N, C-alpha and C positions, 0 to 999 in steps of 0.2 A: 597566401593558403586559405583555404577552406576549412569551413569545421565539419565534426565528426558525425555529422548528423545521419541517423539511419545506417551506417556504416557498421556490417557484421562481419566482413571479412578482412584480415590484418593485412591482406595485401593492397589494401585502397587506401590503407591511413597515410605512407609516405606521401601524399597530397593532400594531406589536412594538418591541422593545428592539434598534436597527439599528445594528450597528458600520459606523459610514459610512466607506466605501472611496470616495467619489465625486469625492474631488478628483484621485485616481488616475486614475479613470475618465476626468474632462474631461481630464486629462493627454494621457492613450493617447489619446483620439478625435480630439485636436486634434493630434498629432506627424506625423499625413498618412501612415501606412504600414502595411502589414497585419501583422498579427499573429497568431501559434498560441502559447497559454498550455496548459501541460500541468501539470495537478495531479491528485492522487488521486481516488479516489470521493467522497462524500460532503464534499468541499473546498468549496462553495458557486459553484462553476463554471456550474450553471443560472440561479441567481437573477444575477450577475453578466451572464449574456448578456441576461437580462430587463431590468438595468439600462441598458444600452447601447440595448438597444430603446425605452424609455422615455424617455431622452435623444435620442434621434435623431428619434423620432416629436414632438419637444418639449413634452413632457409637463411643463411647468414646474411645473405643481401639485403634483407626485407629489414635486419635490425641496425643497420648503420648507423653510428651515431649516437645510437639510444644506449642505455645504462646497462644493459644486458651483454652490451658487444666486446668488454673488455673482460667481463667476467666469464665468459664459457671461451674455452681453449680447445675442444673436439670439433664441436657441431655436428656428433655424428647424427645418422639419419637412422629412424625408427618407424616401424610398422604402427600405421595410425588406424583404429578404429573410431571412425567420428559418429555418431548417433543423434540427431535432433529433433525432438517431439514437438518443438515448437510450432510449426507451421500447419499442425491438424488441428481439427476440432474433434472432441469424443462423443459429441451428443448431436442428433439429428438438428439443422436448424430449425426454430419457430419461434413463433411471435407471444408464447405465452410459457411461465416457466411450467406449470402443471406438464404441457405437453410433453415438453424435453426429460421433465423427470420420470416420466412413463414408457420410456421410448425401451424399445426392446435389447434386453439383455443378450439376447443370441446374437442379435446384427451387430450390438456395438462391441462385444467381444472379439469378432469374425473381424471387424474392421481393424480394431487396436491390432489384432494379431495379423494382418493382412501388412499393416504398416509395419511392424517390424519384420516380417518375412521379407516383403521388400528389400528391406536394409541388407538383410543378411545376402539375398539374392544377390544383390550389388558386390558386398563383400567378396563372395563365392565368385564371383565371376572376376573381380579384382586382383584377388590375389590366387588365384589357381586352384580354387578347392571343386575338385569335380563332383564330390558327392554334394546332396541336397536333399538328402531323404532325413525323416525323423521330426523330432519335435523343435519348436524354436531353441529351447534350450540345448538341447544337442548339438544343433548347426552351428551355435555359438561358438560353445565350446570347441565343435574342430574347426572352426575359421582359427581362433585363436589358437591352438595346437599349431595347427598345419602352419600355421605363418611363422609362428615363435621357431618353427625346427626347421623354415624353410631361409628364415634371416638371421639365425642363432642368436637373437636377441630377445629380451622380453617385449611382449605388444603393447601400445599405448591404447589406452581406451576412454574416448571423452565422450559423455554423456550430457546434451542440454535440454534443461526443463524438463527434468527426470517425472518431474511429479505431476505433470501436466495433466494425464489421464485419470489421476485421482483427486486433485481438485477440482476440476470441471463435472466430476459426478457425487459430488458430496451429495445432494440430494438426493440420490437413487440409490439407497441401501444396497439393493441386490447388483446393480450394476457397478458399484465402488467396489464391493464384494470380489466380484467378476473381475474387474480389472487388477485390482491388487493381486489374486491369485495368479494372472498372467504375467505380471511385472515381477514379482516376486519371484518366481521360475526363473524370469530371464535376467534379471540380476542376481540370482544366486550363484550363476555360473561365474560372476568375477570373486568369488570366495573359493570357489571348488578350483579355478583355474589360475589360483593365486602366483604358483610357481611360473607360469608364462607370461605373466604380464609385468611390465618396468613401471606404469604409470598409471594411474587410474583418477580422473576427476570428473565429478558430475556438479552442475546447477540446476538449481530449482529456487522456487519461490521461498521453501521452508525445509526443515530437515523431518521427513515423517519416521517415526518411531516404527510403524505398521510394517516398514518395507525392511524386511529382517537384516539382510545383509548392510544394509545402509544405516541401520540403527547401530551395528558392530562397529563401522565406519567412523559414525557419531562418538560414540564412546570413546574411540580410542583418540582420534585426530578433531572431530568437528569442534571442539570449544575451543580448541589451541588455534585452530586456524582464524576465528572470528577474535582472538584475542592477540594472536603475532602478528596479523596483516587484517585489519578492520579496515583500511581505505583501502583494498585491492580494487574493489569498484567504486564508483563515484567519486565525486571531485572535494578535497577539502577544500579551506579559506585560501590556506596558502600557493593551494595549486592553483584556483581561480585569480587571484591577484597576479601572480608572476604569469601563469600563462594567456590568460585573456585581459588584460590590462586596457589594452586599446579599446576592446568590445567593451567592457564595464563603463569605460569613459564615455564611449559614446551612446550606449542606453540611457547614462544619468544625464548626456547631454542633452536629448531627445526628451529628456521628461524634466530640465530644467532642476535638476538636483547633483549635488555633489559627489564623488566616487563613494564617500563612506555612506550616504544615504543611500546608495544604488545597491551597495553590498548588503544595506541592511534590509533593504526590501526584497535582494534576493533572498536572501537569509530565510526571511519571512514567509516567501512563498513557496521557495524549492527548496531548503535549509532542513534542518534538525532532523535526519537520520541518523542513528547510533546504533551499532551492528555486536558490539559488547561496552558493558558500563563503563571499560578503563579506556575505549577509544574514542576519539574526536569525532565532533558530526560532521555529517558531510551533506554535498548536496545532489542533487538529483540530476545526472547529466543531460538526459532528453531535455528536460523543460530549460533547464538553463541555457543550453545551446538555441533552442527553436526562440528563447528570450532575445539572444545576442542576434540570431538570424533575422529576426520581424521586428527588431527594434522598441517592444513593448514588453510587457509584463502579463503575460496571455495565460490561460487556463490550457495548459497541452498536454497534460499526461491524462488528464478525460476525454480527450477527443479521439484515443486510441477504445473508450471503455470500458465500463467499470465490468470487475468479471461478473459472469451471468450467475454463478453463485450468491454473490453478494447481491445483484437484483434481487434473485430469487428471497433473500431476508427480506429486503426492502420493502417487497411487495407482498409478504405472508408473514413478517413477524414483525410486524413496525411498533409493537411495545416494547422491543429490545432497541429501540433505535434509542430511546431517550436516554438511557446510559450508553449508549454505543459514542452517540454524538457531544454528551455533556460532559464523561465522566462523573454524573453523578447519577445515582440510581436512586429510585422513588423512595427507598429504604434506608439507602445510605452505605448497603456492605459492600468492602471491600471498593470503595472510592474516596479519595481526598477532593472534596468539595473545595479548597482554598486554590488546589493546583489545576484541576479539571483532569486530573490524570486518575488511571485503573490501579490498583494496587496490588500484584500477585506476588504470591511465594516467589522466592527468589532461585528457583531451578532453573537450570541452562533452557531458554527459549530452543523450544524444538526437540529437547528431552522426552522421554517415554513418559515421564512424572506429569511433565506440563502439558503434554498434548493429549491424554489421555486416550480416546479412543477417535479415529477418525468418524466414526458415525455420532458420536455426541457434539461434534463441532456445531451443527446445528441450534443444539441446545444453548450453547456459549457464545455470544456474540464477538465477545472479546479474541475470544480462540479463534471464530471464524474471520474476523479483522484481518487477525496476526497469520494467519493461515496464506489470506490472500495478499498478505504483505502490504497493509494499510494504517497497521501501527509498528511502534517503532521503542525500542529502550531509550527513555528519557532519561534516567538516576537511576541510582542504586543506594539503597541505605544498608548500609554493611553492618551497622548494630543491631538491625532487626531483620536483616535476610530478606528485604523487601522489593525488587523492582518495581520501577514506576514506568506504565506504558501509555502513550496516548500518541494520539495522530504527529506526525513529524512537522506537518507546515499546512497554512493554510489552502494549500493548491487542492491536497488531498482530503482535510477536514469539508472545506468549502465545496468541492467537486460530489461528495457523498452528498451533502444536506441538499445540494440544487437536483441531485438526481432523484432524492426522499421528496422535496417539495413539489416535484413532477407527478411523483405516484399518487401520491397522499393529498392533494389538493386540486381544484379545478382550475387554477392558473395555467396557461399554456408555458411552454419553455421559452417562445418568441416575446414573450410579452413581461417573464419576469422580471428580468434586468429593469423595467420600466416601471415596475408596481415597487420595487425594491426603492429604486430610483425616488419614486412619490413618497414612500413613508421616511426616508431619510429628510428630503426638502421639506415635508411636511412639520416634524420637529425641530429641524434646523428654524423653520418660520415661526414655531410655535401653534401650527395648528392640528389641533388635537381632532375635530371635527374630521378634519381631512384625512388624517393619520388611520383613524378607524374606518371611514368609508371605506379606504382601500384596503385595511387589515381583513374587513369582510370578505373583499372577495377571494382570500385564501380559504375561507370556509364553503363545506358543499353545497352553494344556495342553488337550487333548480339545477343540479348538475349530474353527471354521470355516476357519481358516487353514492354509496349508502349513506343512509342516516350516520352522524357522527359518532363514532365510536367513543364510548369515554375515555378508553386507554391511547388514544388519537393526539387528542388535543395539546399534551404536554409536551409531545412532540411538534406540532406545526407551530405552536407560539415558539418554541426554541430555535426549530428552521428557519422562521421568517427573522427573528432576530440575528439567529447566527449569520444569515447571508446579508444584514444589515451592517455588521463587525467589518465587512469589507471597505466598508466607504465612511464607518463613523467608529467612534469607541463605544462598545457594548460588550455587556456581559448578563448570562442568563443564571437563575439559580433556581432549583426544584426542590418541594417541600411535599409532606404526605398528602396534603390536601391544597397545592396552588402552585404556582409557576411564576418565577419572579423575574424582572428583567431591569436593568440599570442602562441607562444610555446616555453620553455626555455629549453637550452640545458647546459651544463656545459660550454661550450666555447661560444656558440653564442644567440642570441633573435632574433627568426622569427617572421616575421609579416606578415601573408598573406591578402589579399583582395579579393576578388573572385567576380566578375559580371557578370551579363548573358547579358546584354547590352552594346556597347561600344566597348573597345582595353583591350588590356592588358596593356599597357603604361598609359592609363586613370587610369586604375586600381590602377597601379604602383604610379601616382601620389596621389590619394587619400589615400594610406597608412599613409602619412603623417598628412593630415587633420582628419581623421575619427578616427585613433587610439587613445583612450586616453593618455593625457600626463601621467598618472600614470605609463604606459606601457614604457616611453620613460628615456632611460639615466639611468635605475635603477643601472647597474653597469659597469665597464670597460670591457665591452664585444663587440663583433663584433654584430652590428644590420644588418640581411638581410632582407631586405624588398622586398614583391614579389607581384607583380599586377598578377592577372589571369583571363581570360574570360572563361566561359563555353561557348562552341559555341552553338547556338540557339537550334540543336538538343539534346545536353545535350549529346552527346557521346565523346566528348576529351574536353580538359583542353589547351587553349593557355597562357603561362605565361612567365613575365619578372622579372627581378631581379635589386635589387642595394644594394649594401654591405657599411656600413661607421663603422668604427672604434669607438666606444666612450672608452675615457681615460677620467675620474675624477683625 
């Protein structure tokens, strides 16, 4: 049997190895309450919607042998209204963010309205609604009423990626308000026609409090859905080891590692997602299946592209990326430098209190990454009522770092991996001159970039060492007047401290006081302390070193 790679229709899963989530589908479908499920991209939301659709259409044949089969006795058929907003883009194609951010509000509102109108026309034809005049909300309500009266049963409404028209227009306040007005009016029908509805289920990247009717659903049911069904999408470790044991073993054999080591790599690269603080950690399905399919630990999620709104922030708000990528802000506010995670008040992620206003998202990089599905719940401190939010895994963290490096340094993407390899190899061979010669390539020397902004240099230091961490143990630290990094090789521990002001000697002297004691004298290896000053124009690095032998 093949893997469920790219399959979005439940009709096709019988040909593949399917991780059976149908018991949870049955429980949710029979709970009698509307639901909004928020999950990142490529987490199987469309397949889940298709599963609900097949269930409510009474397609018993598709569920043979699955957990739901003995649970469902009647297999009744309901009229299903299925709206998928994921195939469309809600801004015109553009090579640069400012262009699409300044797009015509009227033009884009008309585009969204046409998408909804075309779907309504399809339903009107399918269910025999003769009248198609009126506003979008009037037509939607008329379809629900007519279909319910015709069938004598409540109608099932399934909406996939309900929030995409909003998330893709965050950087244009006028367009965002326009789309929000259209969708609020359209979705409000779900509240007004509640008596004609049997089941309502919506999926998206997040739960937006600004969509009024969905905010009410969230308050009633949102947190309980994440609490009661935290593994509805994604793979648990148990599901991975029981359903894909052969693939895990094969992947491990191709890399000469054991099954446990293979699972550890899969966890580090594709695991780490948690959607409720009491839930277990999950694996991203798409990347895991791609790793099995290709027989290697690749970078798969980022091949489908970073959301354009996040690209806009990388290109225009680079100073925000230091806390975004490291979990440590320059002033230490709301950060835990020991764990590299962001501390936020423990309001339910996605609630009105947490999300504030959609318009404020560009001012809050952590809110933005949450809205884009790029950070997840790592831990919860019940005593202090605090969530820890962080990147779930290396694929997400390194993927964003690679894009930021491409935007903020002159190194082309095709040469990035080669340059990072040179940096790692140089330290492993103790060739610091070669290391800094390569490091200089990441500074905008004779490049298309403007002279080096002061707020950019801590970001570039972090990005370079962050990407090295894929191949060698590396940790970065940031201070009010410097950026540090600790790199472990087999024979040496390198401790770097970079400063924009002062001298390389002053940076070297600060290594002893700034880097944590945890990093000192851990093993009987040579410690190499390096102080470096980035020139004011940001085009070169001056450095000094000091070595000491640590014998325990």
